[in-house]
C-alpha positions as CSV (number, residue, x, y, z in Angstrom):
1,M,-21.9,-10.0,29.5
2,T,-23.8,-9.1,32.8
3,E,-24.8,-5.5,32.2
4,L,-27.1,-4.3,29.5
5,S,-25.8,-0.7,29.0
6,P,-24.6,-0.1,25.3
7,R,-21.1,0.6,26.6
8,S,-20.9,-2.6,28.4
9,R,-22.3,-4.4,25.3
10,A,-19.7,-2.6,23.0
11,R,-16.7,-3.4,25.3
12,W,-17.9,-7.1,25.5
13,A,-18.3,-7.2,21.7
14,I,-14.8,-5.9,21.1
15,R,-13.2,-8.1,23.7
16,E,-14.7,-11.2,22.1
17,G,-13.8,-10.0,18.6
18,A,-10.2,-9.7,19.9
19,V,-10.3,-13.2,21.1
20,I,-11.7,-14.5,17.8
21,G,-9.1,-12.5,16.0
22,G,-6.3,-13.9,18.2
23,I,-7.4,-17.4,17.4
24,L,-7.5,-16.7,13.7
25,G,-4.1,-14.9,14.2
26,F,-2.7,-18.0,15.9
27,W,-3.7,-20.3,12.9
28,L,-2.4,-17.8,10.5
29,V,1.1,-18.1,12.1
30,V,0.8,-21.9,12.1
31,Y,0.1,-21.7,8.3
32,L,3.1,-19.4,7.8
33,V,5.4,-21.6,9.8
34,L,4.4,-24.7,8.1
35,N,4.6,-22.9,4.6
36,I,8.0,-21.6,5.3
37,V,9.3,-25.1,6.6
38,T,8.0,-27.0,3.5
39,W,9.4,-24.1,1.3
40,L,12.9,-24.7,2.9
41,L,12.6,-28.3,2.5
42,E,12.6,-28.2,-1.5
43,P,15.9,-26.7,-2.1
44,L,17.3,-29.1,0.5
45,A,15.7,-32.1,-1.0
46,L,17.1,-30.9,-4.6
47,T,20.5,-30.3,-3.1
48,L,20.5,-33.9,-1.5
49,N,19.0,-35.3,-4.5
50,F,16.4,-36.9,-2.3
51,E,13.3,-37.1,-4.4
52,P,10.8,-38.6,-1.7
53,L,11.5,-35.5,0.5
54,F,11.0,-33.1,-2.6
55,R,7.6,-34.8,-3.5
56,L,6.6,-34.7,0.3
57,A,7.3,-30.8,0.3
58,R,5.4,-30.3,-2.8
59,E,2.4,-32.4,-1.8
60,T,2.3,-30.9,1.8
61,Q,2.1,-27.3,0.3
62,Q,-1.1,-28.2,-1.4
63,F,-3.0,-29.3,1.8
64,I,-1.8,-27.0,4.4
65,L,-4.1,-24.0,3.8
66,P,-7.2,-26.0,3.8
67,L,-6.1,-28.0,6.6
68,V,-5.5,-24.7,8.6
69,L,-8.6,-23.2,7.4
70,Q,-10.5,-26.1,8.7
71,A,-8.9,-26.1,12.0
72,A,-9.4,-22.4,12.4
73,T,-13.2,-22.4,11.5
74,A,-13.8,-25.4,13.9
75,N,-11.9,-23.5,16.7
76,V,-13.7,-20.2,16.4
77,A,-17.2,-22.2,16.0
78,L,-16.4,-24.1,19.0
79,Y,-15.4,-21.1,21.0
80,T,-18.7,-19.2,19.9
81,L,-20.7,-22.3,20.9
82,V,-19.2,-22.5,24.3
83,R,-19.6,-18.6,24.9
84,V,-23.2,-18.8,24.0
85,G,-23.9,-21.7,26.0
86,M,-22.3,-19.8,29.0
87,L,-24.5,-16.7,28.4
88,I,-27.5,-18.7,28.1
89,I,-26.7,-20.6,31.4
90,D,-25.7,-17.3,33.1
91,H,-29.3,-15.7,31.9
92,W,-31.2,-18.9,33.2
93,R,-29.5,-18.7,36.6
94,K,-30.5,-15.2,36.9
95,T,-34.1,-15.5,35.9
96,S,-35.1,-18.9,37.2
97,P,-37.3,-19.2,40.2
98,Q,-35.0,-21.4,41.8
99,A,-32.2,-18.8,41.7
100,Q,-34.6,-16.2,43.1
101,G,-35.4,-18.4,46.1
102,A,-38.8,-19.4,45.2
């Protein structure tokens, strides 16, 4: 975000919001895929009469959502932290006396 006009700020905010939405969307897809896989394992385990596989599918479904939510939160927090750090460094470079040739 180099310009300070309201239009450029709005574009920047929308672009950053889209990136964060994309990150959350990615983790939502990961959750759905993992949930579908475990959902498909249950009938297979019952058909094969394989109790450990059935238990694994049941137990996996209980911790998939918290695991995915924590990974998504950490990912978005790290992205936000890096972006804020980049903005601070860019601002410092523009306003520091060394950058201005003093």
